[in-house]
C-alpha positions as CSV (number, residue, x, y, z in Angstrom):
1,M,114.7,104.5,53.5
2,S,112.4,102.2,51.7
3,E,109.0,102.6,49.9
4,V,106.1,100.4,51.8
5,S,105.8,97.0,49.8
6,G,103.6,94.7,51.0
7,R,101.3,94.1,53.9
8,R,103.7,93.6,56.6
9,D,105.3,96.9,55.8
10,L,102.0,98.5,55.6
11,K,101.2,97.2,59.0
12,R,104.4,98.7,60.1
13,F,103.1,102.1,58.6
14,I,99.9,102.0,60.5
15,D,101.4,100.8,63.8
16,L,104.2,103.3,64.2
17,P,102.1,106.2,65.8
18,F,100.8,103.8,68.4
19,R,104.1,103.1,69.6
20,L,105.2,106.4,69.2
21,H,102.2,108.0,71.4
22,A,100.7,105.4,73.1
23,N,101.6,106.5,76.6
24,H,100.6,109.9,75.8
25,P,97.1,110.7,77.4
26,L,96.0,113.0,74.8
27,W,97.0,111.3,71.6
28,V,93.7,109.6,70.0
29,P,94.5,105.9,68.6
30,P,92.8,105.3,64.9
31,L,90.7,102.3,64.3
32,K,93.4,100.5,62.4
33,L,90.8,98.8,60.3
34,E,89.7,102.1,58.9
35,R,93.7,103.4,58.5
36,R,93.8,100.3,56.2
37,L,91.0,100.8,54.3
38,F,91.9,104.2,53.7
39,L,95.4,103.7,53.0
40,N,93.9,101.1,50.2
41,R,94.5,102.5,46.7
42,R,91.5,100.3,45.4
43,L,89.1,101.8,48.0
44,N,89.8,105.3,48.7
45,A,88.2,107.8,46.2
46,F,91.4,109.9,46.6
47,F,92.8,107.6,44.0
48,S,90.7,108.3,41.5
49,H,92.3,111.7,40.6
50,G,95.3,111.1,42.4
51,E,98.4,109.1,43.4
52,A,100.8,108.3,46.4
53,A,103.9,106.7,47.6
54,Y,104.2,105.5,51.3
55,F,107.7,105.3,53.1
56,L,109.2,104.3,56.4
57,A,112.5,105.3,57.5
58,R,114.6,102.8,59.6
59,R,117.4,103.0,62.1
60,D,119.1,99.8,62.8
61,G,116.3,97.7,61.1
62,R,113.7,99.5,63.7
63,V,111.0,101.8,62.0
64,V,111.8,105.2,63.1
65,G,109.5,107.2,60.7
66,R,107.0,107.3,58.0
67,I,105.5,109.5,55.6
68,S,103.4,109.8,52.1
69,A,104.1,111.7,49.2
70,Q,101.1,112.4,47.1
71,I,99.9,114.2,43.8
72,N,96.0,115.2,43.6
73,H,95.6,115.7,39.9
74,A,92.4,117.4,40.5
75,F,93.5,119.7,42.5
76,N,96.5,120.6,39.9
77,E,94.2,120.8,37.1
78,H,91.7,123.1,38.8
79,Q,94.3,125.4,40.3
80,R,96.7,125.4,37.1
81,K,99.7,124.2,39.6
82,R,102.1,121.7,39.8
83,W,102.1,121.0,43.7
84,G,102.8,117.8,45.2
85,W,101.8,116.9,48.9
86,F,103.2,115.0,52.0
87,G,101.3,113.4,54.9
88,F,100.9,110.7,57.5
89,F,104.0,112.0,58.9
90,E,105.2,110.6,62.0
91,V,108.9,110.2,63.1
92,E,110.6,109.8,66.5
93,D,112.7,113.0,67.7
94,D,115.5,112.4,65.3
95,Q,116.2,115.2,63.1
96,E,118.5,112.9,60.7
97,A,115.3,110.5,60.2
98,A,112.9,113.6,59.6
99,E,114.9,114.9,57.0
100,A,115.4,111.7,55.3
101,L,111.7,111.3,55.0
102,L,111.0,114.7,53.7
103,D,113.7,114.4,51.1
104,A,112.2,111.0,50.2
105,A,109.1,112.8,49.5
106,A,110.5,115.6,47.7
107,D,112.5,113.4,45.6
108,W,109.6,111.1,44.6
109,L,107.4,114.2,43.8
110,R,110.1,116.1,41.9
111,A,110.8,112.8,39.9
112,R,107.1,113.4,38.7
113,D,107.7,117.2,37.7
114,M,105.9,118.7,40.9
115,E,107.6,122.2,41.7
116,R,106.4,122.6,45.3
117,M,106.0,120.4,48.1
118,V,103.0,121.2,50.6
119,G,101.7,119.4,53.6
120,P,101.3,117.4,55.9
121,A,98.0,116.5,54.8
122,D,96.8,112.9,54.8
123,F,95.8,112.7,51.0
124,S,93.6,116.4,51.0
125,M,93.1,118.8,53.6
126,N,89.6,117.9,54.2
127,D,91.4,114.9,56.3
128,E,94.2,115.3,59.1
129,S,96.0,118.4,58.1
130,G,98.7,120.5,59.6
131,I,101.7,120.2,62.1
132,L,100.1,121.2,65.4
133,I,101.9,124.3,66.9
134,E,99.5,125.6,69.5
135,G,96.9,123.7,71.8
136,Y,99.1,120.7,72.8
137,D,97.1,120.6,76.2
138,L,93.9,119.4,74.5
139,R,92.6,116.5,72.9
140,P,92.2,116.3,69.0
141,M,88.9,116.5,67.7
142,I,87.3,114.4,64.6
143,R,90.1,114.6,62.1
144,Q,92.5,116.5,63.9
145,P,96.0,115.3,64.0
146,W,97.8,115.6,67.7
147,H,101.7,116.1,67.8
148,P,104.2,116.6,70.3
149,P,106.1,119.9,70.3
150,Y,109.2,118.4,68.7
151,Y,107.6,118.0,65.5
152,Q,107.4,121.4,64.4
153,Q,111.2,121.9,65.3
154,L,112.3,118.8,63.1
155,V,110.0,120.1,60.1
156,E,111.6,123.6,60.3
157,R,115.3,122.4,60.8
158,A,114.6,120.3,57.6
159,R,114.0,123.8,55.4
160,L,110.2,123.7,55.1
161,T,108.8,127.1,55.7
162,K,105.5,128.3,56.6
163,A,102.6,128.2,54.0
164,M,99.3,128.7,56.1
165,D,98.2,128.2,59.4
166,L,94.6,126.7,60.2
167,L,92.7,127.7,63.0
168,M,90.5,126.0,65.4
169,W,88.3,128.2,67.4
170,N,86.6,126.7,70.5
171,L,82.6,127.8,71.0
172,E,80.4,127.1,73.9
173,V,77.3,126.8,72.4
174,T,75.3,127.2,75.2
175,E,76.6,130.6,76.3
176,R,73.9,132.8,74.1
177,D,74.8,135.8,76.5
178,K,78.4,136.2,74.8
179,V,77.0,136.2,71.3
180,L,77.0,139.9,69.7
181,P,73.1,140.7,69.7
182,V,73.5,141.9,65.5
183,I,73.9,138.0,65.1
184,W,70.4,137.0,66.4
185,E,68.7,140.1,64.7
186,L,70.1,138.7,61.2
187,A,69.0,135.4,62.1
188,G,65.8,136.6,62.4
189,K,65.7,138.2,58.6
190,A,67.0,135.3,56.6
191,E,63.3,133.9,56.4
192,S,61.3,136.6,57.2
193,E,62.8,139.3,54.5
194,H,65.0,136.9,52.3
195,G,62.8,134.0,52.0
196,I,65.3,131.5,52.9
197,R,64.6,128.7,55.5
198,V,66.9,126.1,56.8
199,R,65.9,122.1,56.9
200,P,68.0,119.3,58.7
201,M,69.9,116.9,56.3
202,R,68.2,113.5,56.4
203,R,70.0,110.3,56.8
204,R,67.6,108.4,54.2
205,Q,68.4,110.7,51.3
206,L,72.3,111.5,52.7
207,R,73.8,111.0,49.4
208,K,71.4,113.5,47.8
209,D,72.1,116.0,50.4
210,M,75.8,115.7,49.8
211,D,75.2,117.1,46.0
212,A,73.6,120.0,47.8
213,F,76.5,120.2,50.2
214,A,79.0,120.2,47.0
215,E,77.0,122.9,45.3
216,V,77.3,125.3,48.4
217,Y,81.1,123.9,48.8
218,N,82.0,124.3,45.2
219,S,80.9,127.7,45.5
220,A,81.6,129.2,49.2
221,W,85.3,127.7,49.2
222,S,86.1,128.2,45.5
223,E,88.8,130.9,46.4
224,N,90.2,129.2,49.2
225,W,94.1,128.5,49.2
226,D,93.3,124.9,49.4
227,F,90.2,124.6,47.2
228,V,89.8,121.7,44.8
229,P,85.9,120.6,43.9
230,Y,84.4,117.3,45.4
231,S,84.4,114.7,42.5
232,K,81.4,112.3,42.3
233,K,83.5,109.3,44.0
234,D,84.5,112.0,46.6
235,L,80.8,112.8,47.6
236,D,80.1,109.0,47.4
237,A,82.8,108.2,50.2
238,L,81.7,111.2,52.1
239,A,78.2,110.0,52.3
240,Q,79.2,106.5,53.8
241,E,81.6,108.2,56.0
242,M,78.7,110.8,57.4
243,Q,76.7,107.7,58.1
244,L,79.0,106.7,61.0
245,V,78.5,109.8,62.7
246,F,75.5,111.5,61.1
247,D,73.2,113.3,63.3
248,K,70.3,115.6,62.1
249,H,70.5,118.2,64.5
250,W,73.6,118.8,63.6
251,A,73.7,119.1,59.6
252,M,71.5,121.3,57.7
253,I,70.8,123.0,54.6
254,A,69.6,126.5,53.9
255,E,67.3,126.8,50.9
256,R,65.0,129.7,49.0
257,L,61.5,129.1,49.6
258,D,60.5,130.4,46.3
259,T,62.6,128.1,44.0
260,G,64.3,125.5,46.4
261,E,67.7,126.8,45.3
262,V,70.2,125.5,47.8
263,V,72.1,128.6,49.4
264,G,74.0,127.4,52.5
265,M,74.9,124.6,54.6
266,A,76.3,123.4,57.7
267,M,77.8,119.8,58.5
268,T,78.9,119.4,62.5
269,F,80.0,116.0,63.6
270,P,79.7,114.7,67.2
271,D,83.4,114.4,68.3
272,I,84.3,110.6,67.6
273,N,87.6,111.0,69.1
274,Q,86.0,110.7,72.7
275,V,84.7,107.2,71.6
276,L,87.9,106.2,69.5
277,A,90.1,107.0,72.8
278,K,88.2,104.3,74.6
279,M,88.6,101.6,71.7
280,N,92.1,101.8,71.8
281,G,92.4,101.1,67.7
282,K,90.1,97.9,68.2
283,L,86.6,96.9,67.6
284,L,87.1,94.0,69.9
285,P,86.6,92.8,72.6
286,L,84.5,96.3,73.6
287,G,85.2,98.6,70.9
288,W,82.0,97.6,68.9
289,W,79.9,98.6,72.3
290,Y,81.6,102.0,72.4
291,F,81.1,102.9,68.8
292,L,77.4,101.7,69.3
293,N,76.9,104.1,72.2
294,K,79.0,106.8,71.1
295,G,75.7,109.4,70.7
296,R,76.1,109.0,74.9
297,L,79.5,109.2,75.2
298,T,80.3,112.5,73.2
299,D,79.7,115.6,74.5
300,R,81.2,117.8,72.0
301,V,80.9,118.7,68.1
302,R,83.4,119.6,65.6
303,V,81.6,122.3,62.8
304,G,83.7,120.9,59.9
305,F,81.7,122.6,57.1
306,L,79.6,126.1,57.2
307,G,79.3,128.1,54.2
308,V,76.9,130.4,52.2
309,K,77.1,131.2,48.4
310,P,78.9,134.3,48.0
311,E,75.5,136.2,46.4
312,Y,73.6,135.0,49.6
313,Q,76.0,136.0,52.5
314,H,74.3,139.2,53.1
315,T,70.8,137.3,54.1
316,G,71.5,136.4,57.5
317,V,72.1,132.6,56.4
318,A,74.9,132.2,58.4
319,A,73.8,134.0,61.3
320,R,70.5,131.5,61.2
321,L,73.0,128.5,60.8
322,Y,75.1,129.7,64.1
323,E,71.7,130.0,66.0
324,L,70.7,126.7,65.2
325,H,73.7,125.1,66.7
326,F,72.7,126.9,69.9
327,D,69.3,125.2,69.6
328,A,70.9,121.9,68.9
329,A,73.1,122.0,72.0
330,E,70.0,122.5,74.2
331,A,68.5,119.4,72.8
332,R,71.7,116.9,72.5
333,P,74.5,115.6,74.9
334,Q,76.8,118.1,73.0
335,D,77.0,121.7,74.5
336,G,80.2,123.0,72.8
337,G,83.1,122.0,70.9
338,E,85.3,123.6,68.1
339,M,84.8,125.5,64.6
340,G,87.2,124.7,61.8
341,W,89.8,124.5,60.4
342,I,89.4,128.0,59.5
343,L,92.3,129.6,57.1
344,E,94.1,132.5,58.9
345,T,93.7,134.4,55.9
346,N,89.7,133.7,55.9
347,T,88.8,137.2,57.5
348,A,85.1,137.1,57.4
349,M,84.9,133.5,59.2
350,N,87.4,134.6,61.8
351,R,85.5,137.7,62.7
352,G,82.2,135.7,62.7
353,M,83.9,133.4,65.5
354,E,84.8,136.4,67.4
355,A,81.4,137.7,67.2
356,M,80.3,134.6,68.5
357,G,82.2,134.8,71.6
358,G,84.6,132.2,70.2
359,R,88.4,132.1,71.0
360,I,91.4,130.2,68.9
361,V,92.5,127.1,70.9
362,K,94.7,125.4,68.3
363,R,96.7,126.4,65.5
364,Y,98.1,123.6,62.8
365,R,100.7,124.7,60.5
366,M,101.1,123.9,56.8
367,Y,104.3,123.8,55.4
368,E,106.1,124.2,51.8
369,R,109.5,123.7,50.0
370,S,110.4,124.4,46.7
371,L,111.2,121.6,44.5
372,L,112.9,123.4,41.5
C-alpha cells in the first residue's frame, strides 16, 4: 500500500479501471485527459475547500486497487460534523486488497481527527457516488459509476455498513398516458394562478444562470443528508462543465413574473456516456468526431437536478418542470432517461416519480465506518 506520488503513480491510478472493466460491455471508459484534470489539485475547485490523498494497493508489484481519502471542509463546517470520505474505489476481487485500501483511507482520515468515514464519493456526491447494488445489467449514465457485484461484498465484509441508498428512476418522457392527470392540472396552474413562468437557461449567460441554480439548490436541498452549499469556485467549474453538455431544451429556470425571483430549476443532461463508450478514453483518432456529434448520438438524458424552493412547492412549479421535459422529448432526439439520484429518504420526490410513471432501475449504496 502506498500513496500516489508523481506522474507514473497517477497514471496507474487512472488506468486501473480500464484494466479491470475493459472487457465488460456495460462499463463506460472515462476520458483519460479529463480524469487527469479532475484529479489535479490546482485545477479542481474541490481543493479550494477540501484536501485529499490517493492510494494504490499492489500485489507482487502489480496494482490491484485504488482509493482516495478526502475531507470536504465546507461540508463539515456547514453540517458541524467531522466526516471524512473515501472515493475512486476500484479493486480486483481481492478481499485483502479491499480491506487494505479502506483501512489506508480510514487511517489517513483518523490522523486528521475525523470521526466517521463515508463513501464512496469521487470528492463530492454531485460526482460519481455509491456502490452499485441493483442495476448491473444497465449501462451507467453521465456521472454514474458501474461496478461488478463483488464490490458490494468486498465493502460489507470490510466492516462498512449502509449509510444511505441513492435511487435512479427510469422515466420514458414520451409516455404521457402513464402520468397521473393531477400532474397536468398542477402544471397548468403555475402561471395562471401563481404567476410563475419557466424559461430555458441560456448558453451565453450560463454562469449567471448558475447563480440562480445555486439559489434554488441551497434552499431546496438544504435539509438533505449530504448537503453542502455551492461556492463561487464550484459554480465556476460547474458552468464550464455544463458548456460541454448544455442543451437549452433540457435546462430551465422558474421565476416569478412580478419580481423575477427564481423559485425553481431543472438541469437535465444528454447522456454523454453514450458517446464516451465509443471514444474508449481517448480523443484520438476518432474520439473528437464522436464528441462533436454527441447531439445526434445520444437518445437518453439524466435529470440531474430538479428542485423548487420550499415556500413555492405548492404552486405546481415542479409539475410544470415535469411537463416541459415531455415537451423537450418531442423536440429532441432524447425520449427518455433516468431521474436521480434521489435519496431513499426523500419521500416527496420518490412519490413524484411514481406519479410520473417512473420505476426504480438502479440503486447505489453509500457506506460508513466509525473512526472513533
